[in-house]
C-alpha positions as CSV (number, residue, x, y, z in Angstrom):
1,M,0.1,-0.3,-0.2
2,R,2.8,2.7,0.8
3,R,4.1,2.1,-2.9
4,L,0.8,3.0,-4.4
5,R,0.7,6.0,-2.4
6,D,4.2,7.1,-2.6
7,F,3.4,6.6,-6.6
8,L,0.4,8.7,-6.3
9,Q,1.9,11.6,-4.5
10,H,4.4,11.8,-6.7
11,R,2.2,11.7,-10.0
12,F,-0.3,14.1,-8.6
13,N,2.3,16.2,-7.5
14,A,1.1,20.0,-7.9
15,L,4.3,20.7,-10.0
16,H,3.8,17.7,-12.5
17,F,0.1,19.0,-12.6
18,Y,1.5,22.9,-13.5
19,C,4.1,21.3,-16.2
20,F,1.1,19.3,-17.8
21,L,-0.9,22.6,-18.0
22,M,2.1,24.6,-19.3
23,E,2.7,21.8,-22.0
24,C,-1.0,22.3,-23.1
25,G,-0.3,25.7,-23.7
26,L,-2.2,27.6,-20.8
27,P,0.0,30.8,-20.0
28,D,2.0,30.9,-17.0
29,K,-0.4,32.7,-14.3
30,I,-3.3,30.9,-15.1
31,A,-1.2,27.5,-14.9
32,R,0.1,28.6,-11.3
33,L,-3.4,29.5,-10.4
34,I,-4.9,26.2,-11.5
35,A,-2.2,24.1,-9.7
36,R,-2.2,26.3,-6.4
37,A,-5.9,25.5,-6.1
38,Y,-5.2,21.6,-7.3
39,E,-2.7,21.6,-4.7
40,T,-4.9,23.0,-1.8
41,L,-7.9,20.8,-2.8
42,L,-5.6,17.5,-3.0
43,S,-3.2,17.6,-0.9
44,A,-4.8,16.8,2.0
45,A,-6.3,13.8,0.7
46,L,-2.8,12.6,-0.9
47,Y,-0.3,13.4,2.1
48,Y,-2.7,13.8,4.8
49,G,-5.1,11.0,4.6
50,G,-7.5,13.1,4.1
51,T,-7.4,15.2,7.3
52,R,-5.1,18.2,7.8
53,N,-4.3,19.0,11.8
């Protein structure tokens, strides 16, 4: 289970997502804004098991 979690944390990293958005042609400011929101929403689930204390 730990290997899967490590893989998902790496794959769904906000920096990976930001780079993907840039490769899709989004402007830098918009890509950063979306990646920041993405990280805020998913980081609790991926890194803290759904709770953030």
